[in-house]
C-alpha positions as CSV (number, residue, x, y, z in Angstrom):
1,M,113.5,231.8,72.5
2,R,116.8,230.4,71.3
3,I,119.0,228.8,74.0
4,S,122.7,228.8,73.3
5,L,124.9,225.7,73.3
6,T,126.8,227.1,76.3
7,T,123.6,227.5,78.3
8,R,122.5,224.0,77.4
9,L,125.8,222.7,78.8
10,L,125.9,224.8,81.9
11,V,122.4,223.9,83.2
12,P,123.2,220.2,83.8
13,L,126.6,221.1,85.2
14,F,125.0,223.4,87.8
15,S,122.5,220.7,88.6
16,L,125.3,218.2,89.2
17,I,127.1,220.7,91.5
18,I,124.0,221.4,93.5
19,C,123.4,217.6,93.9
20,I,126.9,217.0,95.1
21,M,126.6,219.9,97.6
22,A,123.3,218.6,99.0
23,T,124.8,215.1,99.4
24,K,127.8,216.5,101.2
25,A,125.6,218.5,103.5
26,S,123.4,215.5,104.2
27,S,126.4,213.4,105.1
28,Q,127.7,216.0,107.5
29,D,124.3,216.1,109.2
30,T,124.5,212.3,109.8
31,P,127.3,211.3,112.1
32,E,128.8,207.8,112.0
33,Y,127.1,205.0,113.9
34,D,127.8,201.4,114.8
35,R,125.5,198.6,115.8
36,I,126.1,196.2,118.7
37,S,123.8,193.2,118.9
38,T,122.3,192.4,122.3
39,S,119.6,190.1,123.6
40,A,117.3,193.1,123.9
41,G,117.9,194.2,120.3
42,D,120.6,196.2,118.5
43,V,122.1,199.2,120.3
44,V,122.8,201.8,117.7
45,M,125.6,204.1,118.8
46,H,125.8,207.5,117.2
47,F,129.2,209.3,117.4
48,I,128.1,212.9,117.6
49,G,131.6,214.3,118.5
50,H,134.0,215.0,121.3
51,G,132.4,213.5,124.4
52,S,128.9,213.5,123.0
53,L,127.2,210.2,122.1
54,M,123.7,208.9,121.5
55,F,122.6,205.3,121.9
56,R,119.3,204.0,120.6
57,L,117.6,200.7,121.5
58,D,114.6,200.5,119.2
59,T,112.9,203.9,119.8
60,F,114.5,204.5,123.3
61,A,117.1,207.3,122.9
62,I,119.9,207.8,125.4
63,F,122.1,210.9,125.1
64,I,125.5,211.1,126.9
65,D,127.0,214.5,127.5
66,P,124.9,216.2,124.8
67,V,126.6,219.5,123.9
68,S,125.7,221.6,120.8
69,S,129.3,222.5,120.1
70,S,130.1,218.8,119.6
71,G,127.8,218.3,116.6
72,N,124.4,218.9,114.9
73,Y,121.4,217.6,116.9
74,K,118.6,218.7,114.5
75,N,118.1,215.2,113.1
76,Y,117.9,213.4,116.5
77,P,114.8,212.5,118.4
78,K,113.9,213.9,121.8
79,A,115.7,212.2,124.7
80,D,114.2,209.4,126.9
81,L,117.3,209.4,129.1
82,I,120.2,211.9,129.4
83,L,123.5,211.1,131.3
84,V,125.9,213.9,132.2
85,T,129.4,212.9,133.4
86,H,130.3,216.3,134.9
87,E,129.7,220.0,134.9
88,H,132.4,221.3,132.5
89,S,131.0,223.2,129.5
90,D,132.1,220.7,126.9
91,H,130.0,218.0,128.7
92,L,127.1,220.0,130.1
93,D,124.9,222.1,127.9
94,I,121.8,223.2,129.8
95,K,120.1,224.9,126.8
96,L,120.5,221.8,124.6
97,I,119.2,219.5,127.4
98,G,116.1,221.7,127.6
99,E,115.6,221.3,123.8
100,L,116.0,217.5,124.0
101,K,113.6,217.2,127.0
102,K,110.1,215.8,126.5
103,E,107.5,214.5,128.9
104,G,109.1,211.7,130.9
105,T,112.7,212.5,130.0
106,L,115.0,211.4,132.9
107,V,118.4,213.0,133.5
108,F,121.1,211.5,135.7
109,T,124.2,213.6,136.5
110,N,127.0,214.0,139.0
111,Q,126.1,216.1,142.1
112,K,127.6,219.4,140.8
113,S,125.6,219.3,137.6
114,T,122.3,219.1,139.5
115,E,123.1,222.6,140.8
116,Q,122.6,223.8,137.2
117,I,119.9,221.3,136.2
118,G,117.4,221.5,139.0
119,W,115.3,218.7,137.8
120,A,118.2,216.2,137.3
121,M,118.8,213.3,139.6
122,A,122.3,213.0,141.1
123,M,124.2,209.8,141.2
124,M,127.3,209.0,143.2
125,P,130.0,206.4,142.5
126,G,128.6,203.0,143.1
127,D,124.9,204.0,142.6
128,R,122.7,202.0,140.3
129,Q,119.5,202.9,138.5
130,E,117.3,200.9,136.1
131,V,115.3,202.6,133.3
132,N,113.4,200.7,130.6
133,G,115.3,197.5,131.5
134,I,118.7,199.3,131.2
135,V,120.9,199.2,134.3
136,I,123.0,202.3,134.9
137,E,126.0,202.2,137.2
138,A,128.0,205.3,138.2
139,I,131.8,204.9,138.1
140,P,134.2,207.4,139.6
141,A,136.1,209.6,137.1
142,Y,139.1,211.6,138.2
143,N,142.7,212.6,137.6
144,I,145.7,211.1,139.4
145,V,148.6,212.7,137.6
146,N,147.4,215.6,135.5
147,M,147.0,218.9,137.5
148,R,145.7,222.3,136.7
149,S,148.2,223.5,139.3
150,P,150.0,221.7,142.1
151,G,147.4,219.9,144.2
152,Q,144.6,220.9,141.8
153,P,143.7,218.1,139.4
154,F,141.6,219.0,136.3
155,H,139.0,216.5,137.5
156,P,139.2,216.0,141.3
157,K,138.2,212.7,142.8
158,G,134.6,212.6,144.1
159,T,133.3,215.0,141.5
160,G,132.9,213.5,138.0
161,L,131.4,210.2,136.9
162,G,131.6,207.6,134.2
163,Y,128.7,205.3,133.4
164,I,128.2,201.6,132.7
165,L,125.0,200.8,130.8
166,T,124.0,197.1,130.8
167,I,121.7,196.5,127.9
168,G,120.5,193.1,126.9
169,G,123.3,191.4,128.8
170,K,126.1,193.6,127.4
171,R,128.0,196.2,129.3
172,F,128.9,199.6,127.7
173,Y,131.3,201.8,129.6
174,I,131.5,205.6,129.0
175,A,134.3,206.8,131.1
176,G,133.9,210.6,131.2
177,D,136.9,212.7,131.9
178,T,139.3,210.5,133.8
179,E,142.7,208.8,134.0
180,N,143.4,205.1,134.3
181,T,142.1,204.8,137.8
182,P,142.2,201.7,140.0
183,E,138.4,201.6,139.8
184,M,138.5,201.6,136.0
185,K,141.2,198.9,135.9
186,A,139.1,196.7,138.2
187,L,136.1,196.6,135.8
188,T,134.9,193.3,134.4
189,N,132.9,192.0,131.5
190,I,132.9,195.3,129.5
191,E,131.8,194.7,125.9
192,V,132.3,198.3,124.7
193,A,134.4,201.1,126.3
194,F,134.7,204.7,125.4
195,L,137.9,206.1,127.0
196,P,139.1,209.7,126.8
197,M,142.6,210.3,125.3
198,N,143.9,213.9,125.4
199,L,146.4,215.8,127.4
200,P,146.6,217.6,129.8
201,Y,143.0,216.8,130.8
202,T,142.7,213.0,130.7
203,M,144.9,210.2,129.4
204,T,147.8,209.6,127.1
205,P,147.6,206.7,124.7
206,E,149.9,204.7,127.0
207,M,147.4,205.3,129.9
208,V,144.5,204.2,127.8
209,A,146.4,201.1,126.8
210,D,147.3,200.3,130.4
211,A,143.6,200.5,131.4
212,A,142.4,198.5,128.4
213,K,145.0,195.7,129.1
214,A,143.7,195.6,132.7
215,F,140.0,195.3,132.2
216,K,140.0,193.9,128.6
217,P,137.0,195.5,126.8
218,G,135.9,193.7,123.7
219,I,135.8,196.9,121.7
220,L,137.5,200.2,122.5
221,Y,136.6,203.6,121.1
222,P,139.0,206.4,122.0
223,Y,136.9,209.5,122.4
224,H,137.4,213.2,123.4
225,Y,140.9,212.8,121.8
226,G,141.5,216.2,120.2
227,E,144.7,216.2,118.2
228,T,146.1,213.0,119.7
229,D,147.5,210.6,117.2
230,T,145.0,207.7,117.3
231,D,147.5,205.4,115.5
232,L,149.4,205.2,118.8
233,I,146.6,203.4,120.7
234,V,145.9,201.1,117.7
235,N,149.6,200.0,117.8
236,L,149.8,199.8,121.6
237,L,146.8,197.4,121.7
238,K,147.8,195.1,118.8
239,G,147.5,191.5,119.8
240,S,145.8,192.4,123.1
241,G,142.4,190.9,122.2
242,T,140.7,194.3,122.3
243,E,139.4,195.7,119.0
244,V,140.2,199.4,118.6
245,R,137.7,201.4,116.5
246,I,138.5,204.9,115.6
247,R,135.6,207.3,114.9
248,N,135.4,211.0,114.5
249,L,135.2,212.0,118.2
250,K,137.8,214.7,118.5
């Protein structure tokens, strides 16, 4: 059978296109991640999207606010620990939590989320737990200024949580949906902070900067920021001593 010159040229071209498409698909399935060195080993932080994160310490996998609409979970391991900040649907996904569950999986949530996840354990602000050498502290998360309607904040005080994880001597703060509260601004010795930055639900860049200048995290990741211009927070914190890292966490 005689193969034309055109066919001989098109075959490798199609192969190249397929290879490029496969590489692109693979990169989309693997969100960005950073490593933070601790005395217990490297904490690998995966930026799944929006308010959803995954931390790994060796083989121990911690999911924070896992929600399927935030990203693709098919390449992730089952969860050893799941933390849920509050019951809103962009932070609580009961179906996905069931898929991530394995024998021995622990779930800590705010009180309202336990009404939907019967086997979860509730934490209150000020509570502490320890799992696999990791200390978990519950921090209040709430609105002061931004309201759904007069007297009705998007996130009322006493409902939602943020969490501080102390791993190998370093403290990681995941704030949840909150504003720059007095409790946040009083925090100390935070190595890494994830602070939400979108209106009308959480903080403006100016609020985030106000909080960061008060408790001085070593590294700040804005997250849950939607269409907010992240250049604003970078400029507001120039020279503050806090390193601002922007990742795809819209």
